Every structure is written in structure tokens, then in C-alpha cells.
N, C-alpha and C positions, 0 to 999 in steps of 0.2 A: 505492500499499499503506500502510495506516495504522500509525504507528509512533508508539510511545509511550515517553519514558526518564523514570526519577527519577533523583533526585540529592539530594542534600545530609542523607543522615541521616549517622551517628555514634554514639560514644560520650558521653554527655555524663552530667553528677552531676544526683543527683535536684533540682528547683526549676530546672534551668536550660532552656535555649530551643533549640532549632532552626526552620531555615528549609527546608522540601523544596519542591522543584522539580518541574513536570512539564510535560515540553517534547514538542511533537509536531513531526511532519514527514511530509509526503505528504496531510497535508491540513492544514484551518484549521480552528481550535478553536471559532470563533464561533458555528459552527453546533452546538455539544454541550455538553451540563451535563455537567460533570466531578465525579464521585466518587471521592472518598479512600477507601480502606477497610486494613485493618492486620491480621495474622496473627501469633499469637502461639504458639511451638512448644507442639505439641499441642493448640491451641484452632482452633476454628471461626475463619474469617473474617470479621470485623467492621465493619461501618461505620461511617466516622467522620466526614466531610463531606460536602457539595454545595456546589458554587457553579455557578450559572443561566448562560446563554449571555453575558448582558451582564457578570456579575460585580457586579452591583447585588445580586443576594440570595443568602443561603447560609442553610445548616441544618446542624445538627450532633448528633452522637449525645449521649446523656446522660453519658456516663463522660467526656466531652472537652469538654461546652459552659462556655463561659467562660475558656477556654485557650485553645482551637485558632480560629485566623482563616483560615479560605480566601478566597481573591484571586486575581485573574486580570488578566494584561497581554496582551489581544489582539495588539498591533500587536507583541509579542514571541514570539505563537503560547504563551505560559506559563502555567501555573496557579501558585500558591503554595500552600501550608500552612504557616502560622507558628502553632510549638507553645509555648507558654511552659509555665511551672509544671510540667515534667515528672513523673512518677512511676514506679516501677520499671513496674508495671503497665501501662504503654503501650510499654514495650518488643515489638518485631515487628519483623516486615519489614512496610512499607508501601507502596501501589501506588495509582494514580490510574486512573481508569477513563472513558471516554466514550462517552455516549450521543446518539444525538440525538433521539430521542424522550423525553425524561425529562422529570418534572415537578418540578425544584427550584424552590422550597425547600418546595414545598407537602405533597412525600413525607416521609414517616418513613425517616430513616437508619436507624433499629432491625430498620426491619419491610418496608419496600417493596422492597426489592430482592434478586434471589435470588444472594446471594454465591457460592452450592453451585456453581450448575451455568456462573455467569457470563452468561447467556443474554439478560438485558436489557443488555447492553454492546454495544460495538461494537470496542472496540479498549481495551486495557491494557498495561502494561508490565510490566518484569522485576520492579520493588521495589526499595527501597534500605532497607538495616538501620537502624533507630533502637535502642540499647542505652543505657538510662537504669538506670546504677548508679553506689554511691559506690566 
């Protein structure tokens, strides 16, 4: 059974940083692209980033480009999202999702994934809350 658990969320002031983790069990993350997405209250899910199977390449949504960095440690079966210069509009629940036949980094984070149905993905977690507020 593919299981993913996100962690590392919390309350941070604007301009602060957080590092989220995405840990997998029951499968090896090496075979999957990992996509981070988020959902703010009352809003649709929004793609944040993807990192390819090797961890060499990644891509980002326009709203986080230059501030967030995705990476992975396949030896630890874990993917990370380093979030810097956080803004109140970054508030939301953050999820990671695995897809075996992904196209990261060539895919567009903003338009190429169906976050409404999640049909593109093989597994995703319950999410971790990030709140950016003074």
C-alpha cells in the first residue's frame, strides 16, 4: 500500500521560512515524480512544484518561483520543500503527491496537473498546515 505523510508545517511570520517533508512508506519514491500542491480555505488546489525521479530537475508555479525549492533524498525515501520569504498568501494545507509516469520538469505546474480529480496521481498524503501570519 502506497502511503505518504507530509510534515513540517506550522505558524510562521511573513518573511520566514519552513521546510516541509514528504515521507513515503510501502513503496520507493525513486520511481515517482513528486508534486507539491496546496489548498487555501475556500480556494481550489494549486500546484506548487514538482521534482523529478532523480532529484536533479524541478519546476515551480509562478507564485512561488524564486522562493521555494524542492529536493529529494532517495536514500531516506523523502522529498522536501524549502519555503523561504513566506507571504500570507502562501497559507494553506500543503500536500505532496506521487506519479509514476510524470513529466517533471517539462510539465507546467500551473496547468498540466488535474488537482480537481487527482486522476494523474498514484498516491498523496493528508497534508500539513502552513499558516503565514504576524
